ChimeraX commands (.cxc) that place a marker at each C-alpha (Angstrom):
marker #1 position 160.99,164.97,25.01 radius 0.5
marker #1 position 158.52,167.75,24.42 radius 0.5
marker #1 position 155.04,167.08,22.86 radius 0.5
marker #1 position 153.28,169.26,20.28 radius 0.5
marker #1 position 149.89,170.36,21.52 radius 0.5
marker #1 position 148.39,169.08,18.39 radius 0.5
marker #1 position 149.33,165.51,19.39 radius 0.5
marker #1 position 146.28,165.46,21.56 radius 0.5
marker #1 position 143.40,167.32,22.65 radius 0.5
marker #1 position 145.54,169.30,25.11 radius 0.5
marker #1 position 142.81,171.04,27.29 radius 0.5
marker #1 position 143.22,169.49,30.57 radius 0.5
marker #1 position 141.64,171.46,33.41 radius 0.5
marker #1 position 143.66,169.52,36.13 radius 0.5
marker #1 position 147.37,169.55,36.53 radius 0.5
marker #1 position 148.63,165.78,36.26 radius 0.5
marker #1 position 151.48,164.55,38.34 radius 0.5
marker #1 position 153.87,165.03,35.31 radius 0.5
marker #1 position 152.56,168.47,34.85 radius 0.5
marker #1 position 153.09,169.19,38.53 radius 0.5
marker #1 position 156.87,168.01,38.15 radius 0.5
marker #1 position 157.26,170.53,35.31 radius 0.5
marker #1 position 155.90,173.49,37.21 radius 0.5
marker #1 position 158.06,172.45,40.14 radius 0.5
marker #1 position 161.13,172.36,38.16 radius 0.5
marker #1 position 160.98,175.99,37.82 radius 0.5
marker #1 position 161.73,176.53,41.46 radius 0.5
marker #1 position 165.19,176.03,42.93 radius 0.5
marker #1 position 163.59,173.79,45.48 radius 0.5
marker #1 position 161.28,171.31,43.42 radius 0.5
marker #1 position 160.64,169.12,46.46 radius 0.5
marker #1 position 159.69,172.06,48.60 radius 0.5
marker #1 position 157.04,173.11,45.83 radius 0.5
marker #1 position 155.71,169.54,45.84 radius 0.5
marker #1 position 155.47,169.37,49.60 radius 0.5
marker #1 position 153.52,172.72,49.59 radius 0.5
marker #1 position 151.00,171.00,46.98 radius 0.5
marker #1 position 150.80,167.84,48.87 radius 0.5
marker #1 position 149.75,169.90,52.05 radius 0.5
marker #1 position 147.19,171.96,50.08 radius 0.5
marker #1 position 146.63,171.08,46.50 radius 0.5
marker #1 position 144.13,173.73,46.03 radius 0.5
marker #1 position 146.45,176.52,47.03 radius 0.5
marker #1 position 148.18,178.63,44.46 radius 0.5
marker #1 position 152.04,178.65,44.43 radius 0.5
marker #1 position 154.39,181.53,43.21 radius 0.5
marker #1 position 157.21,180.24,40.86 radius 0.5
marker #1 position 160.08,181.97,39.18 radius 0.5
marker #1 position 160.23,182.63,35.43 radius 0.5
marker #1 position 163.06,182.39,33.08 radius 0.5
marker #1 position 164.20,178.64,33.54 radius 0.5
marker #1 position 161.44,176.27,32.71 radius 0.5
marker #1 position 159.09,178.79,31.17 radius 0.5
marker #1 position 158.29,182.63,30.68 radius 0.5
marker #1 position 154.68,183.90,31.03 radius 0.5
marker #1 position 153.02,186.42,28.81 radius 0.5
marker #1 position 149.93,187.90,30.52 radius 0.5
marker #1 position 147.12,189.47,28.21 radius 0.5
marker #1 position 143.88,191.19,28.58 radius 0.5
marker #1 position 141.08,188.43,28.91 radius 0.5
marker #1 position 139.42,189.22,25.69 radius 0.5
marker #1 position 142.50,189.70,23.70 radius 0.5
marker #1 position 144.18,186.71,25.16 radius 0.5
marker #1 position 141.34,184.45,24.23 radius 0.5
marker #1 position 141.50,185.73,20.80 radius 0.5
marker #1 position 145.06,185.03,20.75 radius 0.5
marker #1 position 144.61,181.42,22.11 radius 0.5
marker #1 position 141.75,180.93,19.54 radius 0.5
marker #1 position 144.17,182.09,16.80 radius 0.5
marker #1 position 146.99,179.68,17.85 radius 0.5
marker #1 position 144.51,176.66,17.91 radius 0.5
marker #1 position 142.65,177.46,14.82 radius 0.5
marker #1 position 145.38,178.42,12.55 radius 0.5
marker #1 position 148.70,177.87,14.34 radius 0.5
marker #1 position 150.37,175.10,16.36 radius 0.5
marker #1 position 148.32,175.35,19.44 radius 0.5
marker #1 position 149.40,176.49,22.96 radius 0.5
marker #1 position 151.26,175.28,25.88 radius 0.5
marker #1 position 149.73,175.71,29.45 radius 0.5
marker #1 position 147.36,178.63,29.73 radius 0.5
marker #1 position 145.96,180.09,32.85 radius 0.5
marker #1 position 143.27,182.67,33.72 radius 0.5
marker #1 position 143.49,185.00,36.76 radius 0.5
marker #1 position 142.44,188.47,37.57 radius 0.5
marker #1 position 140.82,189.35,34.35 radius 0.5
marker #1 position 143.95,188.21,32.36 radius 0.5
marker #1 position 144.99,185.25,30.52 radius 0.5
marker #1 position 148.46,184.01,31.02 radius 0.5
marker #1 position 150.24,182.04,28.45 radius 0.5
marker #1 position 153.31,179.97,29.31 radius 0.5
marker #1 position 156.17,180.31,26.66 radius 0.5
marker #1 position 159.63,179.37,26.14 radius 0.5
marker #1 position 162.36,180.94,28.14 radius 0.5
marker #1 position 163.42,184.33,26.68 radius 0.5
marker #1 position 160.17,185.09,25.14 radius 0.5
marker #1 position 159.49,187.75,27.83 radius 0.5
marker #1 position 162.79,189.55,26.55 radius 0.5
marker #1 position 162.18,189.28,23.01 radius 0.5
marker #1 position 158.45,189.45,22.27 radius 0.5
marker #1 position 158.13,193.19,23.23 radius 0.5
marker #1 position 160.92,194.16,20.77 radius 0.5
marker #1 position 159.39,191.94,17.98 radius 0.5
marker #1 position 155.89,193.63,18.50 radius 0.5
marker #1 position 157.64,197.11,18.46 radius 0.5
marker #1 position 158.65,196.52,14.93 radius 0.5
marker #1 position 155.33,195.25,13.77 radius 0.5
marker #1 position 153.01,197.87,12.01 radius 0.5
marker #1 position 150.12,196.21,14.09 radius 0.5
marker #1 position 152.13,195.55,17.20 radius 0.5
marker #1 position 150.99,198.73,18.86 radius 0.5
marker #1 position 147.29,197.84,18.30 radius 0.5
marker #1 position 147.39,195.07,20.98 radius 0.5
marker #1 position 146.41,195.78,24.55 radius 0.5
marker #1 position 149.11,195.81,27.15 radius 0.5
marker #1 position 151.17,192.70,27.32 radius 0.5
marker #1 position 152.69,191.85,30.77 radius 0.5
marker #1 position 155.98,189.96,30.08 radius 0.5
marker #1 position 157.65,187.87,32.88 radius 0.5
marker #1 position 161.02,186.31,32.47 radius 0.5
marker #1 position 164.09,185.81,34.35 radius 0.5
marker #1 position 163.94,187.74,37.59 radius 0.5
marker #1 position 160.26,187.73,37.73 radius 0.5
marker #1 position 157.75,185.40,39.26 radius 0.5
marker #1 position 154.16,184.50,38.91 radius 0.5
marker #1 position 151.52,182.83,40.95 radius 0.5
marker #1 position 150.14,179.92,39.13 radius 0.5
marker #1 position 146.68,178.27,39.88 radius 0.5
marker #1 position 146.32,175.44,42.16 radius 0.5
marker #1 position 146.72,171.80,40.89 radius 0.5
marker #1 position 143.10,171.40,41.59 radius 0.5
marker #1 position 140.51,174.10,41.59 radius 0.5
marker #1 position 138.67,174.40,45.03 radius 0.5
marker #1 position 135.09,173.32,45.33 radius 0.5
marker #1 position 132.93,176.25,43.95 radius 0.5
marker #1 position 131.39,178.39,46.62 radius 0.5
marker #1 position 127.48,178.85,46.49 radius 0.5
marker #1 position 127.61,181.95,44.22 radius 0.5
marker #1 position 129.87,180.25,41.91 radius 0.5
marker #1 position 128.05,176.95,41.75 radius 0.5
marker #1 position 124.45,178.31,41.47 radius 0.5
marker #1 position 124.44,181.92,41.12 radius 0.5
marker #1 position 120.87,183.38,41.81 radius 0.5
marker #1 position 119.50,186.71,40.88 radius 0.5
marker #1 position 118.93,187.79,44.30 radius 0.5
marker #1 position 122.47,186.83,45.24 radius 0.5
marker #1 position 124.06,189.26,43.26 radius 0.5
marker #1 position 126.26,191.70,45.00 radius 0.5
marker #1 position 124.77,195.30,45.95 radius 0.5
marker #1 position 127.37,196.99,43.63 radius 0.5
marker #1 position 126.17,195.09,40.64 radius 0.5
marker #1 position 129.58,193.84,39.87 radius 0.5
marker #1 position 130.17,189.97,39.62 radius 0.5
marker #1 position 132.89,188.53,41.79 radius 0.5
marker #1 position 135.99,187.71,40.10 radius 0.5
marker #1 position 136.42,184.04,39.14 radius 0.5
marker #1 position 138.89,182.05,40.89 radius 0.5
marker #1 position 142.25,181.41,39.19 radius 0.5
marker #1 position 141.98,178.41,36.90 radius 0.5
marker #1 position 143.73,176.50,34.22 radius 0.5
marker #1 position 142.35,176.82,30.82 radius 0.5
marker #1 position 145.04,174.53,29.55 radius 0.5
marker #1 position 146.81,172.61,32.42 radius 0.5
marker #1 position 150.23,171.27,32.16 radius 0.5
marker #1 position 149.93,167.33,31.83 radius 0.5
marker #1 position 153.49,166.38,30.76 radius 0.5
marker #1 position 156.81,166.73,32.14 radius 0.5
marker #1 position 158.10,168.62,28.93 radius 0.5
marker #1 position 155.27,170.51,27.32 radius 0.5
marker #1 position 155.48,172.20,24.21 radius 0.5
marker #1 position 155.69,175.97,24.61 radius 0.5
marker #1 position 155.22,178.78,21.88 radius 0.5
marker #1 position 158.25,180.97,21.56 radius 0.5
marker #1 position 158.26,184.95,20.66 radius 0.5
marker #1 position 157.93,184.36,16.85 radius 0.5
marker #1 position 154.79,182.28,17.34 radius 0.5
marker #1 position 153.21,184.49,19.83 radius 0.5
marker #1 position 153.96,187.52,17.72 radius 0.5
marker #1 position 152.28,185.94,14.75 radius 0.5
marker #1 position 149.35,185.12,16.93 radius 0.5
marker #1 position 149.13,188.70,18.49 radius 0.5
marker #1 position 149.39,190.49,15.19 radius 0.5
marker #1 position 146.58,188.37,13.57 radius 0.5
marker #1 position 144.47,188.83,16.64 radius 0.5
marker #1 position 144.97,192.62,16.56 radius 0.5
marker #1 position 144.19,192.67,12.91 radius 0.5
marker #1 position 140.99,190.69,13.31 radius 0.5
marker #1 position 139.76,192.96,16.22 radius 0.5
marker #1 position 140.60,196.21,14.38 radius 0.5
marker #1 position 139.40,199.17,16.19 radius 0.5
marker #1 position 138.25,197.32,19.13 radius 0.5
marker #1 position 141.58,197.39,20.66 radius 0.5
marker #1 position 143.13,200.06,22.56 radius 0.5
marker #1 position 146.64,201.10,21.53 radius 0.5
marker #1 position 149.10,200.75,24.68 radius 0.5
marker #1 position 152.61,200.05,25.34 radius 0.5
marker #1 position 154.00,196.58,26.38 radius 0.5
marker #1 position 154.90,196.65,30.16 radius 0.5
marker #1 position 155.41,194.75,33.17 radius 0.5
marker #1 position 154.23,194.52,36.64 radius 0.5
marker #1 position 154.06,191.75,39.49 radius 0.5
marker #1 position 151.79,188.99,38.55 radius 0.5
marker #1 position 150.18,188.10,41.66 radius 0.5
marker #1 position 146.35,186.94,42.37 radius 0.5
marker #1 position 144.18,189.69,43.81 radius 0.5
marker #1 position 143.97,189.35,47.74 radius 0.5
marker link #1:1,2 radius 0.2
marker link #1:2,3 radius 0.2
marker link #1:3,4 radius 0.2
marker link #1:4,5 radius 0.2
marker link #1:5,6 radius 0.2
marker link #1:6,7 radius 0.2
marker link #1:7,8 radius 0.2
marker link #1:8,9 radius 0.2
marker link #1:9,10 radius 0.2
marker link #1:10,11 radius 0.2
marker link #1:11,12 radius 0.2
marker link #1:12,13 radius 0.2
marker link #1:13,14 radius 0.2
marker link #1:14,15 radius 0.2
marker link #1:15,16 radius 0.2
marker link #1:16,17 radius 0.2
marker link #1:17,18 radius 0.2
marker link #1:18,19 radius 0.2
marker link #1:19,20 radius 0.2
marker link #1:20,21 radius 0.2
marker link #1:21,22 radius 0.2
marker link #1:22,23 radius 0.2
marker link #1:23,24 radius 0.2
marker link #1:24,25 radius 0.2
marker link #1:25,26 radius 0.2
marker link #1:26,27 radius 0.2
marker link #1:27,28 radius 0.2
marker link #1:28,29 radius 0.2
marker link #1:29,30 radius 0.2
marker link #1:30,31 radius 0.2
marker link #1:31,32 radius 0.2
marker link #1:32,33 radius 0.2
marker link #1:33,34 radius 0.2
marker link #1:34,35 radius 0.2
marker link #1:35,36 radius 0.2
marker link #1:36,37 radius 0.2
marker link #1:37,38 radius 0.2
marker link #1:38,39 radius 0.2
marker link #1:39,40 radius 0.2
marker link #1:40,41 radius 0.2
marker link #1:41,42 radius 0.2
marker link #1:42,43 radius 0.2
marker link #1:43,44 radius 0.2
marker link #1:44,45 radius 0.2
marker link #1:45,46 radius 0.2
marker link #1:46,47 radius 0.2
marker link #1:47,48 radius 0.2
marker link #1:48,49 radius 0.2
marker link #1:49,50 radius 0.2
marker link #1:50,51 radius 0.2
marker link #1:51,52 radius 0.2
marker link #1:52,53 radius 0.2
marker link #1:53,54 radius 0.2
marker link #1:54,55 radius 0.2
marker link #1:55,56 radius 0.2
marker link #1:56,57 radius 0.2
marker link #1:57,58 radius 0.2
marker link #1:58,59 radius 0.2
marker link #1:59,60 radius 0.2
marker link #1:60,61 radius 0.2
marker link #1:61,62 radius 0.2
marker link #1:62,63 radius 0.2
marker link #1:63,64 radius 0.2
marker link #1:64,65 radius 0.2
marker link #1:65,66 radius 0.2
marker link #1:66,67 radius 0.2
marker link #1:67,68 radius 0.2
marker link #1:68,69 radius 0.2
marker link #1:69,70 radius 0.2
marker link #1:70,71 radius 0.2
marker link #1:71,72 radius 0.2
marker link #1:72,73 radius 0.2
marker link #1:73,74 radius 0.2
marker link #1:74,75 radius 0.2
marker link #1:75,76 radius 0.2
marker link #1:76,77 radius 0.2
marker link #1:77,78 radius 0.2
marker link #1:78,79 radius 0.2
marker link #1:79,80 radius 0.2
marker link #1:80,81 radius 0.2
marker link #1:81,82 radius 0.2
marker link #1:82,83 radius 0.2
marker link #1:83,84 radius 0.2
marker link #1:84,85 radius 0.2
marker link #1:85,86 radius 0.2
marker link #1:86,87 radius 0.2
marker link #1:87,88 radius 0.2
marker link #1:88,89 radius 0.2
marker link #1:89,90 radius 0.2
marker link #1:90,91 radius 0.2
marker link #1:91,92 radius 0.2
marker link #1:92,93 radius 0.2
marker link #1:93,94 radius 0.2
marker link #1:94,95 radius 0.2
marker link #1:95,96 radius 0.2
marker link #1:96,97 radius 0.2
marker link #1:97,98 radius 0.2
marker link #1:98,99 radius 0.2
marker link #1:99,100 radius 0.2
marker link #1:100,101 radius 0.2
marker link #1:101,102 radius 0.2
marker link #1:102,103 radius 0.2
marker link #1:103,104 radius 0.2
marker link #1:104,105 radius 0.2
marker link #1:105,106 radius 0.2
marker link #1:106,107 radius 0.2
marker link #1:107,108 radius 0.2
marker link #1:108,109 radius 0.2
marker link #1:109,110 radius 0.2
marker link #1:110,111 radius 0.2
marker link #1:111,112 radius 0.2
marker link #1:112,113 radius 0.2
marker link #1:113,114 radius 0.2
marker link #1:114,115 radius 0.2
marker link #1:115,116 radius 0.2
marker link #1:116,117 radius 0.2
marker link #1:117,118 radius 0.2
marker link #1:118,119 radius 0.2
marker link #1:119,120 radius 0.2
marker link #1:120,121 radius 0.2
marker link #1:121,122 radius 0.2
marker link #1:122,123 radius 0.2
marker link #1:123,124 radius 0.2
marker link #1:124,125 radius 0.2
marker link #1:125,126 radius 0.2
marker link #1:126,127 radius 0.2
marker link #1:127,128 radius 0.2
marker link #1:128,129 radius 0.2
marker link #1:129,130 radius 0.2
marker link #1:130,131 radius 0.2
marker link #1:131,132 radius 0.2
marker link #1:132,133 radius 0.2
marker link #1:133,134 radius 0.2
marker link #1:134,135 radius 0.2
marker link #1:135,136 radius 0.2
marker link #1:136,137 radius 0.2
marker link #1:137,138 radius 0.2
marker link #1:138,139 radius 0.2
marker link #1:139,140 radius 0.2
marker link #1:140,141 radius 0.2
marker link #1:141,142 radius 0.2
marker link #1:142,143 radius 0.2
marker link #1:143,144 radius 0.2
marker link #1:144,145 radius 0.2
marker link #1:145,146 radius 0.2
marker link #1:146,147 radius 0.2
marker link #1:147,148 radius 0.2
marker link #1:148,149 radius 0.2
marker link #1:149,150 radius 0.2
marker link #1:150,151 radius 0.2
marker link #1:151,152 radius 0.2
marker link #1:152,153 radius 0.2
marker link #1:153,154 radius 0.2
marker link #1:154,155 radius 0.2
marker link #1:155,156 radius 0.2
marker link #1:156,157 radius 0.2
marker link #1:157,158 radius 0.2
marker link #1:158,159 radius 0.2
marker link #1:159,160 radius 0.2
marker link #1:160,161 radius 0.2
marker link #1:161,162 radius 0.2
marker link #1:162,163 radius 0.2
marker link #1:163,164 radius 0.2
marker link #1:164,165 radius 0.2
marker link #1:165,166 radius 0.2
marker link #1:166,167 radius 0.2
marker link #1:167,168 radius 0.2
marker link #1:168,169 radius 0.2
marker link #1:169,170 radius 0.2
marker link #1:170,171 radius 0.2
marker link #1:171,172 radius 0.2
marker link #1:172,173 radius 0.2
marker link #1:173,174 radius 0.2
marker link #1:174,175 radius 0.2
marker link #1:175,176 radius 0.2
marker link #1:176,177 radius 0.2
marker link #1:177,178 radius 0.2
marker link #1:178,179 radius 0.2
marker link #1:179,180 radius 0.2
marker link #1:180,181 radius 0.2
marker link #1:181,182 radius 0.2
marker link #1:182,183 radius 0.2
marker link #1:183,184 radius 0.2
marker link #1:184,185 radius 0.2
marker link #1:185,186 radius 0.2
marker link #1:186,187 radius 0.2
marker link #1:187,188 radius 0.2
marker link #1:188,189 radius 0.2
marker link #1:189,190 radius 0.2
marker link #1:190,191 radius 0.2
marker link #1:191,192 radius 0.2
marker link #1:192,193 radius 0.2
marker link #1:193,194 radius 0.2
marker link #1:194,195 radius 0.2
marker link #1:195,196 radius 0.2
marker link #1:196,197 radius 0.2
marker link #1:197,198 radius 0.2
marker link #1:198,199 radius 0.2
marker link #1:199,200 radius 0.2
marker link #1:200,201 radius 0.2
marker link #1:201,202 radius 0.2
marker link #1:202,203 radius 0.2
marker link #1:203,204 radius 0.2
marker link #1:204,205 radius 0.2
view
């Protein structure tokens, strides 16, 4: 039985064994996924979408606004990950197909930054069950350790809200539409109007 995120402070940073079971259920070979994690729990794994979950990937700033809106004024979220400068919201299967159409009908839908929607036939790379130990630069960044380019290194993929039950509550297209529209309205002219699109969701090499 699924659980509403408001039933608890659903902000786990680590995937529980029950959460790992749910993630693995997306694969045609759950035992194979579990074996990979048993051998390397700090390694990311690529899983198919469309059965256990869909994934909606958003620009990091807009994604955090959407997540904040869902927790402040809405029902909360399911699992949420951060990777490659984007926020990935796990949603009910079918959301990837329906959300772009719903946004297309909304006056403020076009004000949202690009949403990458992954559903049946797509796959996403999810963060590891446990984040690896931070490297020296991540653990204690020093001014003289900054890269010559002046660009900070990309943070490691991580869970913002990790799955911790076998049947987590997931937002559907209507809930995400509501949150996206309100986040776009609140941001106003700060957002760039772009189309909803799709591309492979994999961590940078």
